[in-house]
C-alpha positions in Angstrom: 0.0 0.0 0.0 1.6 3.2 -1.1 0.0 5.1 1.8 2.0 3.1 4.3 5.1 4.6 2.6 4.0 8.1 1.9 1.7 8.8 4.8 4.3 8.4 7.5 7.0 9.9 5.3 4.9 13.1 4.8 4.3 13.4 8.6 8.0 13.1 9.4 9.0 15.4 6.6 6.6 18.2 7.6 7.6 18.2 11.3 9.2 21.5 11.9 8.4 22.7 8.4 4.7 23.0 7.6 3.4 24.6 10.8 6.3 27.1 10.6 5.6 27.8 6.9 1.9 28.4 7.6 2.7 30.7 10.5 5.5 32.5 8.6 8.2 31.5 11.1 11.7 29.9 10.5 11.6 26.3 9.5 13.5 23.8 11.5 13.0 20.2 10.2 13.4 17.4 12.6 13.8 14.4 10.3 15.8 13.5 7.2 13.7 10.8 5.5 14.6 8.4 2.7 13.0 5.4 1.0 15.0 2.2 0.6 14.1 -1.0 -1.2 15.8 -4.3 -0.7 17.8 -4.0 -4.0 17.5 -0.3 -4.8 15.0 -1.1 -7.6 11.6 0.5 -8.0 8.8 -0.7 -5.8 5.5 -1.8 -7.4 2.6 -0.8 -5.1 -0.8 -2.5 -5.1 -2.3 0.5 -7.0 0.2 -0.2 -9.8 2.2 3.0 -9.0 6.0 2.4 -9.1 8.1 4.2 -6.5 11.7 5.0 -7.1 13.6 4.6 -3.8 16.5 6.8 -2.9 18.7 3.7 -2.4 19.0 0.0 -1.7 19.2 -1.1 2.0 22.9 -2.0 1.7 23.7 1.7 1.1 22.4 2.5 4.6 25.0 1.9 7.2 23.0 3.1 10.1 19.7 4.9 10.8 17.9 6.2 13.9 14.5 5.0 12.9 13.4 2.3 10.4 9.8 2.1 9.2 8.6 -1.1 7.5 5.7 -0.5 5.2 3.0 -3.1 4.6 4.3 -6.4 3.5 1.4 -8.8 2.8 3.1 -11.4 0.6 5.7 -12.4 3.1 6.8 -15.6 1.4 7.5 -13.9 -1.9 9.4 -11.1 -0.1 11.6 -13.5 1.8 12.3 -15.5 -1.4 13.2 -12.5 -3.5 15.1 -10.7 -0.7 16.8 -13.1 1.7 19.1 -10.4 3.0 16.2 -8.2 4.2 15.5 -9.8 7.6 19.2 -10.0 8.6 19.6 -6.3 7.6 16.7 -5.2 9.8 18.1 -7.2 12.7 21.5 -5.6 12.1 20.1 -2.1 12.1 18.3 -2.8 15.4 21.5 -4.2 16.9 23.2 -1.0 15.9 20.7 1.1 17.8 18.0 1.8 15.3 14.3 2.0 16.5 12.2 -0.3 14.2 8.5 0.2 13.5 6.1 -1.7 11.3 2.9 -0.5 9.6 -0.1 -2.8 9.0 1.2 -6.2 7.6 4.8 -4.9 7.8 4.7 -6.6 11.2 5.0 -10.0 9.3 8.5 -8.9 8.3 9.3 -7.5 11.7 8.2 -10.8 13.3 10.5 -12.7 11.0 13.5 -11.1 12.8 12.4 -12.7 16.1 12.5 -9.4 17.8 8.8 -9.6 18.6 8.9 -13.1 20.2 7.1 -12.8 23.5 6.1 -9.2 22.8 2.6 -8.0 22.0 1.9 -7.0 18.4 -1.0 -5.5 16.4 -1.8 -5.2 12.7 -4.8 -4.8 10.4 -7.7 -6.8 11.9 -8.2 -8.7 8.6 -4.8 -10.4 8.9 -4.9 -11.6 12.5 -5.6 -15.2 11.9 -2.8 -15.6 9.3 -0.4 -13.8 11.6 -1.3 -16.1 14.6 -0.7 -19.2 12.5 2.7 -18.1 11.3 4.0 -16.5 14.5 2.6 -18.3 17.5 5.3 -16.8 19.7 4.0 -13.3 19.2 0.9 -12.6 21.3 -1.6 -10.4 19.4 -3.5 -7.5 20.7 -5.5 -6.8 17.5 -7.7 -4.0 19.0 -4.7 -1.7 19.6 -4.0 1.0 17.1 -0.3 0.8 17.7 2.1 -0.6 20.3 5.3 0.8 21.8 8.0 -1.5 23.2 10.6 1.1 23.7 12.6 0.6 20.5 10.1 -1.6 18.7 6.7 -0.4 17.4 3.9 -1.9 15.3 0.6 -0.4 14.1 -2.7 -1.5 12.7 -4.1 -0.8 9.3 -3.0 1.7 6.7 -4.0 5.0 8.5 -2.9 3.6 11.8 0.6 4.1 10.4 -0.1 7.8 10.4 -1.3 7.6 14.0 2.0 5.8 14.9 4.0 8.5 13.0 2.3 11.3 14.9 3.0 9.4 18.1 6.7 9.1 17.2 6.9 12.8 16.4 5.6 13.4 19.9 8.0 10.9 21.4 11.1 12.4 19.6 10.1 16.0 19.2 7.6 16.8 22.0 3.9 17.2 22.4 3.8 20.7 20.9 5.3 19.6 17.6 3.0 16.7 17.4 -0.1 18.9 18.0 1.2 21.3 15.4 1.7 18.4 12.9 -1.8 17.1 13.5 -3.4 20.5 13.1 -1.6 21.3 9.8 -2.3 17.8 8.4 -5.9 17.7 9.7 -5.3 14.5 11.6 -6.6 13.2 14.9 -4.3 12.6 17.8 -4.9 9.9 20.4 -6.8 7.1 18.5 -6.1 4.0 20.5 -8.4 1.2 19.2 -9.3 -0.2 15.8 -12.3 -2.1 17.0 -14.8 0.5 15.6 -13.4 -0.2 12.1 -13.2 -4.0 12.3 -15.6 -6.8 11.7 -16.2 -8.6 15.0 -17.2 -11.9 13.3 -14.5 -14.6 13.3 -12.8 -14.9 9.9 -11.9 -18.6 10.1 -14.2 -21.2 8.5 -15.0 -24.1 10.8 -13.4 -27.4 9.6 -15.6 -29.3 12.1 -18.8 -30.1 10.0 -21.3 -30.0 12.9 -19.9 -26.7 14.0 -20.1 -25.3 10.5 -23.8 -26.4 10.4 -24.5 -25.0 13.8 -23.0 -21.7 12.8 -25.1 -21.5 9.6 -28.2 -22.3 11.8 -27.4 -19.5 14.2 -26.9 -17.1 11.2 -30.4 -18.1 9.9 -32.0 -17.6 13.3 -30.0 -14.9 15.0 -33.0 -12.7 15.7 -34.7 -15.4 17.7 -34.2 -16.6 21.3 -31.9 -19.7 21.0 -32.0 -22.7 23.3 -28.4 -23.9 23.2 -29.3 -27.3 24.7 -31.8 -27.9 21.9 -29.3 -26.6 19.3 -26.6 -29.0 20.6 -29.1 -31.9 20.5 -30.0 -30.9 16.9 -26.4 -31.9 16.0 -26.2 -34.9 18.3 -23.9 -33.6 21.0 -24.1 -32.1 24.5 -24.2 -28.4 25.0 -20.8 -28.5 26.7 -19.4 -30.4 23.7 -20.9 -27.9 21.3 -19.5 -24.9 23.1 -16.0 -26.5 23.3 -15.9 -27.5 19.7 -17.5 -24.2 18.5 -14.9 -22.2 20.4 -12.0 -24.4 19.2 -13.2 -24.0 15.5 -14.2 -20.3 15.5 -12.5 -18.7 18.6 -15.8 -17.9 20.3 -18.8 -19.7 21.8 -22.2 -20.0 20.2 -23.5 -17.3 22.5 -20.5 -15.1 21.7 -21.1 -15.7 17.9 -24.8 -14.7 18.3 -23.8 -11.5 20.0 -21.3 -10.7 17.3 -23.9 -11.3 14.6 -26.3 -9.0 16.3 -23.7 -6.3 16.7 -22.6 -6.5 13.1 -26.2 -6.1 12.0 -26.7 -3.2 14.4 -23.6 -1.5 13.0 -24.9 -1.8 9.5 -28.3 -0.4 10.5 -26.7 2.5 12.3 -24.6 3.2 9.3 -27.8 3.5 7.2 -28.8 6.3 9.6 -32.6 5.6 9.4 -33.2 3.9 12.7 -32.4 4.7 16.3 -30.7 2.2 18.6 -33.8 1.3 20.5 -35.5 0.2 17.3 -32.4 -1.7 16.1 -32.2 -3.5 19.5 -35.6 -5.0 19.0 -34.9 -5.7 15.3 -31.8 -7.8 16.0 -33.6 -9.9 18.7 -33.0 -8.1 22.0 -35.6 -6.7 24.4 -33.1 -5.5 27.0 -31.8 -2.2 25.5 -29.3 -1.4 28.3 -27.8 -4.9 28.0 -27.4 -4.8 24.3 -25.8 -1.3 24.6 -23.2 -2.8 26.9 -22.5 -5.6 24.4 -22.2 -3.1 21.6 -19.8 -0.9 23.5 -17.7 -4.0 24.5 -17.3 -5.2 20.9 -16.9 -1.9 19.1 -15.4 0.4 21.7 -18.0 3.1 20.9 -21.4 4.0 22.2 -24.1 3.5 19.5 -24.6 7.2 19.0 -20.8 7.7 18.6 -20.7 4.9 16.1 -23.5 6.3 14.1 -22.0 9.8 14.1 -18.7 8.4 12.8 -19.9 6.0 10.1 -23.5 7.1 9.1 -23.8 8.9 5.8 -24.3 12.6 5.8 -25.9 15.1 3.4 -24.0 18.0 1.8 -26.0 21.2 1.2 -25.2 22.8 -2.2 -23.8 26.3 -2.2 -26.3 29.0 -3.4 -24.6 29.2 -6.8 -25.0 25.5 -7.3 -28.8 25.5 -6.7 
Protein backbone atom coordinates (compact mmCIF):
# COMPACT_ATOMS: atom_id res chain seq x y z
CA UNK A 1 0.00 0.00 0.00
CA UNK A 2 1.58 3.25 -1.14
CA UNK A 3 -0.04 5.10 1.78
CA UNK A 4 2.02 3.08 4.26
CA UNK A 5 5.11 4.60 2.65
CA UNK A 6 4.02 8.15 1.85
CA UNK A 7 1.69 8.78 4.80
CA UNK A 8 4.33 8.42 7.54
CA UNK A 9 6.99 9.93 5.27
CA UNK A 10 4.94 13.10 4.83
CA UNK A 11 4.30 13.35 8.56
CA UNK A 12 8.00 13.07 9.41
CA UNK A 13 9.04 15.42 6.60
CA UNK A 14 6.64 18.18 7.60
CA UNK A 15 7.55 18.15 11.31
CA UNK A 16 9.24 21.50 11.95
CA UNK A 17 8.38 22.71 8.44
CA UNK A 18 4.69 22.97 7.61
CA UNK A 19 3.41 24.62 10.79
CA UNK A 20 6.26 27.11 10.58
CA UNK A 21 5.57 27.82 6.92
CA UNK A 22 1.86 28.43 7.55
CA UNK A 23 2.68 30.70 10.48
CA UNK A 24 5.52 32.46 8.64
CA UNK A 25 8.21 31.49 11.11
CA UNK A 26 11.67 29.94 10.52
CA UNK A 27 11.56 26.29 9.49
CA UNK A 28 13.54 23.76 11.53
CA UNK A 29 13.00 20.20 10.16
CA UNK A 30 13.40 17.38 12.65
CA UNK A 31 13.82 14.40 10.29
CA UNK A 32 15.79 13.47 7.20
CA UNK A 33 13.71 10.77 5.52
CA UNK A 34 14.62 8.39 2.69
CA UNK A 35 12.96 5.42 0.99
CA UNK A 36 15.00 2.25 0.61
CA UNK A 37 14.11 -0.98 -1.17
CA UNK A 38 15.80 -4.33 -0.74
CA UNK A 39 17.82 -3.96 -3.97
CA UNK A 40 17.45 -0.27 -4.81
CA UNK A 41 15.03 -1.09 -7.63
CA UNK A 42 11.59 0.53 -8.02
CA UNK A 43 8.79 -0.71 -5.75
CA UNK A 44 5.53 -1.82 -7.36
CA UNK A 45 2.60 -0.84 -5.12
CA UNK A 46 -0.82 -2.50 -5.09
CA UNK A 47 -2.28 0.49 -6.97
CA UNK A 48 0.20 -0.17 -9.82
CA UNK A 49 2.19 2.97 -8.98
CA UNK A 50 5.96 2.44 -9.08
CA UNK A 51 8.08 4.19 -6.46
CA UNK A 52 11.72 4.95 -7.15
CA UNK A 53 13.59 4.57 -3.84
CA UNK A 54 16.50 6.76 -2.89
CA UNK A 55 18.74 3.72 -2.44
CA UNK A 56 18.99 0.03 -1.66
CA UNK A 57 19.21 -1.09 1.95
CA UNK A 58 22.91 -1.95 1.73
CA UNK A 59 23.73 1.71 1.10
CA UNK A 60 22.42 2.54 4.56
CA UNK A 61 25.03 1.86 7.21
CA UNK A 62 23.00 3.15 10.12
CA UNK A 63 19.71 4.89 10.80
CA UNK A 64 17.91 6.20 13.87
CA UNK A 65 14.46 5.00 12.86
CA UNK A 66 13.41 2.30 10.41
CA UNK A 67 9.79 2.11 9.22
CA UNK A 68 8.63 -1.11 7.54
CA UNK A 69 5.73 -0.51 5.16
CA UNK A 70 2.97 -3.07 4.59
CA UNK A 71 4.30 -6.44 3.45
CA UNK A 72 1.41 -8.80 2.80
CA UNK A 73 3.13 -11.36 0.56
CA UNK A 74 5.72 -12.40 3.10
CA UNK A 75 6.81 -15.65 1.43
CA UNK A 76 7.47 -13.87 -1.87
CA UNK A 77 9.38 -11.10 -0.09
CA UNK A 78 11.60 -13.52 1.81
CA UNK A 79 12.28 -15.54 -1.35
CA UNK A 80 13.22 -12.51 -3.45
CA UNK A 81 15.13 -10.65 -0.71
CA UNK A 82 16.79 -13.14 1.67
CA UNK A 83 19.09 -10.42 3.04
CA UNK A 84 16.23 -8.20 4.20
CA UNK A 85 15.54 -9.80 7.59
CA UNK A 86 19.23 -9.96 8.63
CA UNK A 87 19.62 -6.30 7.60
CA UNK A 88 16.65 -5.22 9.75
CA UNK A 89 18.07 -7.16 12.68
CA UNK A 90 21.51 -5.62 12.10
CA UNK A 91 20.05 -2.09 12.12
CA UNK A 92 18.29 -2.83 15.39
CA UNK A 93 21.49 -4.20 16.92
CA UNK A 94 23.24 -0.97 15.89
CA UNK A 95 20.72 1.09 17.84
CA UNK A 96 17.96 1.81 15.34
CA UNK A 97 14.35 1.96 16.47
CA UNK A 98 12.18 -0.25 14.25
CA UNK A 99 8.49 0.21 13.48
CA UNK A 100 6.06 -1.69 11.26
CA UNK A 101 2.86 -0.53 9.62
CA UNK A 102 -0.08 -2.83 8.98
CA UNK A 103 1.17 -6.16 7.56
CA UNK A 104 4.76 -4.94 7.77
CA UNK A 105 4.65 -6.64 11.16
CA UNK A 106 5.04 -9.97 9.31
CA UNK A 107 8.52 -8.86 8.28
CA UNK A 108 9.30 -7.51 11.73
CA UNK A 109 8.18 -10.79 13.30
CA UNK A 110 10.52 -12.71 10.97
CA UNK A 111 13.46 -11.10 12.79
CA UNK A 112 12.45 -12.75 16.07
CA UNK A 113 12.52 -9.35 17.79
CA UNK A 114 8.81 -9.60 18.63
CA UNK A 115 8.92 -13.05 20.21
CA UNK A 116 7.11 -12.81 23.52
CA UNK A 117 6.07 -9.20 22.84
CA UNK A 118 2.56 -8.01 21.98
CA UNK A 119 1.88 -7.01 18.39
CA UNK A 120 -0.96 -5.52 16.38
CA UNK A 121 -1.82 -5.25 12.70
CA UNK A 122 -4.82 -4.77 10.43
CA UNK A 123 -7.72 -6.75 11.89
CA UNK A 124 -8.24 -8.68 8.63
CA UNK A 125 -4.85 -10.44 8.87
CA UNK A 126 -4.85 -11.56 12.51
CA UNK A 127 -5.56 -15.23 11.86
CA UNK A 128 -2.80 -15.56 9.28
CA UNK A 129 -0.37 -13.83 11.64
CA UNK A 130 -1.29 -16.07 14.58
CA UNK A 131 -0.71 -19.18 12.50
CA UNK A 132 2.69 -18.06 11.28
CA UNK A 133 4.01 -16.47 14.49
CA UNK A 134 2.61 -18.35 17.51
CA UNK A 135 5.34 -16.84 19.73
CA UNK A 136 4.04 -13.32 19.20
CA UNK A 137 0.92 -12.56 21.26
CA UNK A 138 -1.55 -10.41 19.35
CA UNK A 139 -3.55 -7.47 20.71
CA UNK A 140 -5.53 -6.79 17.53
CA UNK A 141 -7.67 -4.03 19.02
CA UNK A 142 -4.67 -1.75 19.60
CA UNK A 143 -4.04 1.03 17.08
CA UNK A 144 -0.30 0.84 17.74
CA UNK A 145 2.08 -0.60 20.34
CA UNK A 146 5.33 0.83 21.75
CA UNK A 147 7.96 -1.54 23.15
CA UNK A 148 10.57 1.14 23.67
CA UNK A 149 12.57 0.60 20.48
CA UNK A 150 10.10 -1.62 18.66
CA UNK A 151 6.72 -0.44 17.38
CA UNK A 152 3.88 -1.86 15.33
CA UNK A 153 0.61 -0.38 14.13
CA UNK A 154 -2.72 -1.54 12.74
CA UNK A 155 -4.11 -0.84 9.25
CA UNK A 156 -2.98 1.75 6.72
CA UNK A 157 -4.04 4.96 8.46
CA UNK A 158 -2.86 3.61 11.81
CA UNK A 159 0.63 4.10 10.38
CA UNK A 160 -0.07 7.82 10.42
CA UNK A 161 -1.26 7.55 14.03
CA UNK A 162 2.02 5.84 14.85
CA UNK A 163 4.01 8.46 12.95
CA UNK A 164 2.33 11.26 14.92
CA UNK A 165 3.05 9.36 18.13
CA UNK A 166 6.72 9.07 17.17
CA UNK A 167 6.85 12.79 16.36
CA UNK A 168 5.59 13.41 19.88
CA UNK A 169 8.05 10.94 21.38
CA UNK A 170 11.07 12.38 19.61
CA UNK A 171 10.10 16.05 19.23
CA UNK A 172 7.62 16.77 22.01
CA UNK A 173 3.88 17.23 22.38
CA UNK A 174 3.81 20.73 20.93
CA UNK A 175 5.34 19.62 17.63
CA UNK A 176 2.96 16.66 17.43
CA UNK A 177 -0.07 18.88 18.00
CA UNK A 178 1.16 21.32 15.36
CA UNK A 179 1.73 18.45 12.94
CA UNK A 180 -1.77 17.06 13.55
CA UNK A 181 -3.35 20.48 13.07
CA UNK A 182 -1.56 21.29 9.82
CA UNK A 183 -2.28 17.84 8.35
CA UNK A 184 -5.89 17.74 9.65
CA UNK A 185 -5.30 14.51 11.59
CA UNK A 186 -6.65 13.24 14.90
CA UNK A 187 -4.31 12.59 17.81
CA UNK A 188 -4.91 9.87 20.36
CA UNK A 189 -6.78 7.13 18.47
CA UNK A 190 -6.07 3.98 20.46
CA UNK A 191 -8.41 1.23 19.19
CA UNK A 192 -9.27 -0.21 15.79
CA UNK A 193 -12.34 -2.15 16.99
CA UNK A 194 -14.78 0.48 15.63
CA UNK A 195 -13.41 -0.25 12.13
CA UNK A 196 -13.19 -4.03 12.29
CA UNK A 197 -15.64 -6.84 11.71
CA UNK A 198 -16.22 -8.62 15.01
CA UNK A 199 -17.17 -11.86 13.28
CA UNK A 200 -14.53 -14.62 13.28
CA UNK A 201 -12.84 -14.91 9.89
CA UNK A 202 -11.89 -18.57 10.11
CA UNK A 203 -14.18 -21.17 8.50
CA UNK A 204 -14.96 -24.11 10.80
CA UNK A 205 -13.40 -27.38 9.62
CA UNK A 206 -15.63 -29.26 12.07
CA UNK A 207 -18.77 -30.09 9.98
CA UNK A 208 -21.30 -30.04 12.89
CA UNK A 209 -19.88 -26.71 14.03
CA UNK A 210 -20.13 -25.31 10.50
CA UNK A 211 -23.77 -26.43 10.36
CA UNK A 212 -24.47 -24.97 13.81
CA UNK A 213 -22.96 -21.66 12.76
CA UNK A 214 -25.13 -21.53 9.64
CA UNK A 215 -28.18 -22.34 11.76
CA UNK A 216 -27.37 -19.46 14.15
CA UNK A 217 -26.89 -17.11 11.19
CA UNK A 218 -30.36 -18.07 9.88
CA UNK A 219 -32.04 -17.62 13.29
CA UNK A 220 -29.96 -14.89 14.97
CA UNK A 221 -32.97 -12.67 15.70
CA UNK A 222 -34.68 -15.45 17.66
CA UNK A 223 -34.21 -16.64 21.25
CA UNK A 224 -31.90 -19.67 20.96
CA UNK A 225 -32.02 -22.67 23.28
CA UNK A 226 -28.42 -23.93 23.20
CA UNK A 227 -29.31 -27.31 24.70
CA UNK A 228 -31.76 -27.93 21.86
CA UNK A 229 -29.26 -26.58 19.34
CA UNK A 230 -26.63 -29.04 20.59
CA UNK A 231 -29.13 -31.91 20.47
CA UNK A 232 -29.96 -30.94 16.89
CA UNK A 233 -26.38 -31.88 15.99
CA UNK A 234 -26.21 -34.94 18.27
CA UNK A 235 -23.95 -33.58 20.99
CA UNK A 236 -24.14 -32.11 24.46
CA UNK A 237 -24.23 -28.36 25.03
CA UNK A 238 -20.81 -28.53 26.70
CA UNK A 239 -19.37 -30.40 23.72
CA UNK A 240 -20.91 -27.93 21.26
CA UNK A 241 -19.48 -24.94 23.13
CA UNK A 242 -16.04 -26.53 23.34
CA UNK A 243 -15.91 -27.54 19.67
CA UNK A 244 -17.46 -24.25 18.50
CA UNK A 245 -14.87 -22.20 20.38
CA UNK A 246 -12.04 -24.40 19.15
CA UNK A 247 -13.19 -23.97 15.55
CA UNK A 248 -14.17 -20.29 15.54
CA UNK A 249 -12.50 -18.69 18.57
CA UNK A 250 -15.80 -17.94 20.31
CA UNK A 251 -18.81 -19.71 21.85
CA UNK A 252 -22.23 -20.03 20.17
CA UNK A 253 -23.53 -17.28 22.47
CA UNK A 254 -20.52 -15.10 21.65
CA UNK A 255 -21.10 -15.65 17.94
CA UNK A 256 -24.78 -14.74 18.29
CA UNK A 257 -23.80 -11.48 20.01
CA UNK A 258 -21.28 -10.74 17.26
CA UNK A 259 -23.91 -11.34 14.56
CA UNK A 260 -26.34 -9.01 16.28
CA UNK A 261 -23.71 -6.30 16.75
CA UNK A 262 -22.61 -6.52 13.09
CA UNK A 263 -26.24 -6.15 12.02
CA UNK A 264 -26.70 -3.22 14.40
CA UNK A 265 -23.57 -1.54 13.00
CA UNK A 266 -24.90 -1.84 9.45
CA UNK A 267 -28.30 -0.42 10.45
CA UNK A 268 -26.68 2.45 12.35
CA UNK A 269 -24.57 3.22 9.27
CA UNK A 270 -27.77 3.54 7.22
CA UNK A 271 -28.84 6.26 9.64
CA UNK A 272 -32.60 5.61 9.37
CA UNK A 273 -33.23 3.92 12.74
CA UNK A 274 -32.37 4.71 16.34
CA UNK A 275 -30.66 2.23 18.62
CA UNK A 276 -33.82 1.26 20.51
CA UNK A 277 -35.51 0.21 17.26
CA UNK A 278 -32.41 -1.66 16.13
CA UNK A 279 -32.17 -3.49 19.46
CA UNK A 280 -35.62 -5.02 18.96
CA UNK A 281 -34.92 -5.71 15.28
CA UNK A 282 -31.83 -7.83 16.00
CA UNK A 283 -33.57 -9.88 18.69
CA UNK A 284 -32.97 -8.12 22.02
CA UNK A 285 -35.59 -6.71 24.40
CA UNK A 286 -33.14 -5.46 27.02
CA UNK A 287 -31.81 -2.23 25.49
CA UNK A 288 -29.26 -1.39 28.26
CA UNK A 289 -27.81 -4.91 28.05
CA UNK A 290 -27.36 -4.77 24.26
CA UNK A 291 -25.85 -1.30 24.59
CA UNK A 292 -23.18 -2.80 26.90
CA UNK A 293 -22.54 -5.64 24.42
CA UNK A 294 -22.24 -3.13 21.56
CA UNK A 295 -19.78 -0.94 23.46
CA UNK A 296 -17.70 -3.96 24.50
CA UNK A 297 -17.34 -5.23 20.92
CA UNK A 298 -16.91 -1.90 19.11
CA UNK A 299 -15.36 0.41 21.69
CA UNK A 300 -17.96 3.08 20.89
CA UNK A 301 -21.39 4.01 22.15
CA UNK A 302 -24.10 3.49 19.50
CA UNK A 303 -24.57 7.23 18.99
CA UNK A 304 -20.80 7.73 18.62
CA UNK A 305 -20.65 4.88 16.10
CA UNK A 306 -23.53 6.35 14.07
CA UNK A 307 -21.99 9.82 14.10
CA UNK A 308 -18.71 8.42 12.82
CA UNK A 309 -19.95 6.04 10.14
CA UNK A 310 -23.46 7.05 9.06
CA UNK A 311 -23.84 8.89 5.76
CA UNK A 312 -24.28 12.64 5.77
CA UNK A 313 -25.88 15.12 3.42
CA UNK A 314 -24.04 18.02 1.82
CA UNK A 315 -26.03 21.18 1.19
CA UNK A 316 -25.25 22.79 -2.18
CA UNK A 317 -23.81 26.28 -2.22
CA UNK A 318 -26.27 28.97 -3.38
CA UNK A 319 -24.62 29.25 -6.81
CA UNK A 320 -25.05 25.46 -7.31
CA UNK A 321 -28.81 25.48 -6.75
